[in-house]
C-alpha positions in Angstrom: 10.0 2.1 13.1 7.3 0.0 14.7 3.8 1.3 15.1 0.8 0.2 17.0 -1.1 -0.3 13.7 1.6 -2.7 12.5 1.2 -4.8 15.6 -2.6 -4.7 15.8 -3.3 -5.2 12.0 -0.6 -7.8 11.4 -2.0 -11.3 10.6 0.4 -12.9 8.2 1.7 -16.3 9.4 5.3 -17.1 10.0 7.0 -18.5 6.9 10.3 -19.9 8.2 11.8 -19.6 4.7 15.4 -18.9 5.9 17.6 -18.0 3.0 20.7 -16.0 2.0 20.2 -12.3 1.3 20.8 -11.5 -2.4 21.2 -7.8 -1.6 24.4 -8.5 0.4 27.0 -8.4 -2.5 29.8 -9.8 -0.3 27.7 -12.8 0.6 25.6 -13.3 3.8 25.7 -16.2 6.2 24.3 -19.5 4.9 22.1 -22.2 6.4 25.1 -24.4 6.5 26.9 -22.1 8.9 24.4 -22.8 11.6 24.0 -26.6 10.9 25.4 -28.5 13.9 26.6 -25.3 15.6 24.2 -25.6 18.6 23.0 -22.0 18.0 19.6 -20.7 16.9 19.2 -18.5 13.9 18.0 -15.6 16.1 16.0 -12.7 14.5 17.3 -9.2 14.9 14.1 -7.7 13.5 11.5 -10.2 14.9 9.1 -12.0 12.5 6.4 -11.1 15.0 6.9 -7.4 14.1 6.6 -8.1 10.4 3.1 -9.7 10.2 1.8 -6.6 8.4 2.2 -8.2 4.9 3.7 -11.3 3.2 6.7 -9.4 1.8 7.9 -8.0 5.2 7.3 -11.4 6.8 9.3 -13.2 4.1 12.2 -10.7 4.2 12.5 -11.1 7.9 13.9 -14.6 7.2 16.9 -13.4 5.2 20.1 -14.7 6.8 21.3 -11.0 7.0 18.6 -10.6 9.7 19.9 -13.6 11.7 22.5 -13.8 14.4 23.7 -16.9 16.4 21.9 -17.1 19.7 21.9 -19.6 22.5 18.6 -21.6 22.3 17.8 -20.8 25.9 18.3 -17.1 25.2 16.5 -16.9 21.8 13.5 -18.8 23.1 13.5 -17.3 26.5 14.3 -13.7 27.6 15.0 -12.4 24.1 11.5 -13.6 23.0 10.0 -11.9 26.1 11.8 -8.7 25.2 10.5 -8.8 21.6 6.9 -9.1 22.9 7.4 -6.3 25.4 8.6 -4.0 22.6 5.5 -4.8 20.6 3.5 -3.8 23.7 5.3 -0.5 23.8 4.5 0.1 20.1 0.8 -0.4 20.8 0.9 1.8 23.9 3.0 4.6 22.6 1.7 4.6 19.0 5.1 4.9 17.3 8.6 3.8 18.4 12.0 3.4 16.8 13.9 0.2 17.5 17.6 -0.5 16.9 18.8 -4.1 17.6 22.1 -5.8 17.2 24.8 -7.9 18.7 27.8 -6.3 20.6 30.6 -7.3 18.2 33.4 -5.9 20.4 33.3 -9.1 22.5 32.3 -12.5 21.1 32.0 -16.2 21.9 33.8 -17.1 18.8 32.4 -17.9 15.3 30.5 -20.6 13.5 30.5 -22.1 10.0 32.5 -21.7 6.8 31.7 -18.0 6.7 33.0 -17.5 10.3 29.8 -15.9 11.6 30.5 -14.0 14.8 28.6 -15.2 17.9 28.0 -12.1 20.0 28.5 -12.3 23.8 25.8 -9.7 24.3 22.8 -8.3 22.4 21.2 -4.9 22.7 18.0 -3.0 21.9 17.7 0.8 21.9 14.2 2.2 21.7 13.1 5.8 21.1 9.6 7.0 21.7 9.1 10.4 19.7 5.5 10.8 20.8 4.3 12.9 23.7 7.0 13.0 26.4 10.0 11.9 24.3 12.0 9.1 26.0 14.6 6.4 25.3 15.5 3.1 26.8 18.2 0.6 26.2 18.8 -3.0 27.3 21.9 -5.2 27.0 21.4 -8.9 27.6 24.0 -11.7 27.7 23.7 -14.4 25.0 22.8 -17.2 27.5 19.9 -18.2 29.7 18.8 -15.1 31.5 17.2 -15.4 34.9 16.7 -11.8 35.9 13.7 -9.6 35.2 13.9 -7.5 31.9 14.2 -4.3 34.0 17.5 -5.5 35.4 19.0 -5.4 32.0 18.2 -1.7 31.4 21.2 0.6 30.8 21.7 4.1 29.4 21.9 4.6 25.7 25.3 6.2 26.3 26.5 2.8 27.7 25.4 1.0 24.5 27.2 3.6 22.4 30.4 3.1 24.4 30.4 -0.7 24.0 29.4 -0.7 20.3 31.0 2.4 18.9 27.6 3.4 17.3 26.1 6.9 17.5 22.3 6.3 17.8 19.8 8.8 16.6 22.4 11.4 15.5 19.7 13.5 13.7 18.1 14.6 17.0 19.0 18.0 18.4 22.1 17.7 20.4 20.6 18.7 23.7 17.6 16.4 23.4 19.9 13.5 22.3 22.3 14.1 25.2 19.5 14.3 27.7 17.7 11.2 26.6 20.8 9.0 26.0 22.4 9.8 29.3 19.4 8.8 31.5 18.2 5.4 32.5 14.4 5.7 32.1 13.1 2.2 33.0 10.4 3.7 35.2 8.8 5.5 32.2 8.2 2.2 30.4 5.8 -0.6 31.2 7.2 -4.1 31.8 3.9 -5.9 32.2 4.2 -9.6 31.6 1.2 -9.8 29.3 1.9 -9.3 25.6 -0.3 -8.2 22.8 -2.0 -11.3 21.5 -3.7 -11.2 18.1 -5.5 -14.5 18.7 -7.1 -13.7 22.0 -7.8 -10.0 21.2 -11.2 -10.6 19.6 -12.7 -7.6 18.0 -16.4 -7.0 18.9 -18.1 -5.8 15.7 -20.8 -3.2 15.6 -24.1 -5.0 14.5 -26.8 -2.6 15.8 -28.8 -1.2 12.9 -30.8 0.9 15.2 -27.7 2.7 16.6 -25.7 3.5 13.5 -22.2 4.8 13.6 -21.9 8.4 12.3 -19.0 8.3 9.9 -18.7 12.1 10.1 -18.1 12.2 13.8 -17.1 8.7 15.0 -13.7 8.1 16.7 -11.2 5.8 15.1 -12.0 3.2 17.8 -15.7 3.3 16.9 -15.0 3.0 13.1 -12.6 0.1 13.8 -15.6 -1.9 15.1 -17.2 -1.9 11.7 -16.7 -5.2 9.8 -13.8 -5.0 7.5 -12.5 -1.7 8.9 -9.2 -1.9 10.7 -7.1 0.9 12.2 -5.6 2.0 8.9 -9.0 2.2 7.1 -10.5 4.0 10.2 -7.8 6.7 9.8 -8.5 6.9 6.1 -12.2 7.5 6.7 -11.5 10.3 9.2 -9.0 11.9 6.8 -11.6 12.0 4.0 -14.4 13.7 6.0 -17.0 15.2 5.7 -19.4 12.9 3.8 -22.7 14.1 2.4 -24.0 10.6 1.9 -23.1 7.0 2.9 -22.1 6.3 -0.7 -19.3 8.9 -0.5 -17.5 6.6 1.9 -15.7 5.1 -1.0 -13.7 8.3 -1.5 -11.7 7.2 1.6 -8.5 5.4 0.7 -8.9 1.6 0.8 -12.7 1.6 1.0 -14.3 -0.1 -2.0 -17.9 -1.0 -3.0 -17.6 -4.4 -1.4 -16.6 -3.0 2.0 -19.3 -0.4 1.8 -22.0 -2.9 1.2 -20.9 -4.9 4.2 -21.3 -2.0 6.6 -24.0 0.2 4.8 -26.8 -0.9 7.2 -24.7 0.1 10.2 -23.5 3.6 9.3 -25.0 7.1 8.8 -23.7 10.6 7.9 -26.0 12.0 10.6 -27.0 15.7 10.6 -24.8 17.3 8.0 -24.8 20.6 10.0 -23.0 18.8 12.8 -20.2 17.6 10.5 -18.9 21.1 9.8 -15.2 21.3 10.5 -15.3 24.7 12.3 -17.7 26.3 14.7 -19.7 29.4 13.9 -17.1 31.4 15.9 -14.4 30.4 13.5 -12.7 28.1 16.0 -11.8 24.5 15.1 -14.3 22.1 16.6 -12.2 19.3 18.1 -15.2 17.0 18.1 -15.7 17.1 14.3 -12.5 18.5 12.8 -10.5 16.4 10.3 -7.0 15.2 11.1 -5.5 17.8 8.8 -7.3 20.6 10.6 -6.2 19.4 14.0 -2.6 19.1 12.7 -2.8 22.8 11.7 -3.1 23.8 15.4 0.2 24.9 17.0 1.9 22.1 18.8 -0.5 19.4 17.5 1.2 17.1 15.0 0.1 13.9 13.4 0.3 11.7 16.5 -1.5 14.1 18.8 -4.2 14.8 16.2 -4.8 11.0 16.0 -5.1 10.8 19.8 -7.6 13.7 19.9 -9.7 11.9 17.3 -9.6 8.6 19.2 -10.6 10.3 22.4 -13.7 12.0 21.1 -16.2 13.3 22.1 -15.1 16.1 24.5 -17.6 17.9 26.7 -15.3 20.9 27.0 -11.9 21.9 25.6 -10.2 21.3 28.9 -10.7 17.6 28.5 -8.0 17.4 25.8 -5.4 18.0 28.6 -6.1 14.4 29.6 -4.5 13.2 26.3 -1.0 12.0 26.6 1.4 14.6 25.1 -0.9 17.6 25.5 0.4 19.4 28.6 -0.4 22.9 29.9 1.9 24.6 27.5 0.4 23.0 24.4 -3.1 23.6 25.7 -2.4 27.4 26.2 -1.3 27.5 22.6 -4.5 26.1 21.2 -7.2 27.0 23.8 -8.3 30.2 22.0 -8.4 28.4 18.6 -10.7 25.4 19.6 -14.2 24.7 20.7 -16.4 21.7 21.3 -19.5 23.1 19.5 
């Protein structure tokens, strides 16, 4: 699983500590297998996806996560695909990614351990949020000159050439529908990738226009110094607050963080922080994540999107949120309000 938070929050530097994997009892490939082979130690799970902490970064360099790749492939189209997948994680919030080499056809093997050199590599991606969708790509292990879209195939095709049944836990009808269709048009193949270095966060520094921690969106909270996406979600989950000092009850918020942002936050009018309106309906402008999740058809992902899109002038505006269609709206319209 790869989430937008993992991509946005990751800041751990690449370690390059390639080493054998002690968890593989039969023995994994060694550094010596690649020496003089002419092949790169190509990541299956990219180091760029694992910048969330030092442990995940380090473990991405186990040799069990490596596969022999032509340098022009590893540093070219494969790298571009990895960046594109990270873009999808940011855009879709949560995706599941399966990566591997097609071992039914190979270019031979390398080293003492006879490490197979796949002739093709694949990625299968499943987006469980909103309108569920899948996409699969198969790329040859050589310099690729076509656009990424040209390598899109059905998931069924990847299953046929690998012998692997992907996402078997899904309901059969959903699995069959998603895996049989080629859905390239539902995915963005923009050339720009998410760049942590150039994506500068603009912090909130206006003491005269304080952020209300009882009603602010996740995006607004994220602009407070020291508050990233994860802590913003924790702040929202712990609402309401009767005083600024109570912010420390949110997971991950300590006294040091509170002191850094104290001058820029407020709890506002406590009467506005009530979770339900006087009519008994859930106020989508102030409700907690847990309350929103209690609404029919609104799970964790959609609750987060509602919170991020606040405030709403009327209940019909939530239909603009990805994943909330007419059917879902009809289920909740009599249970929600904006006042």
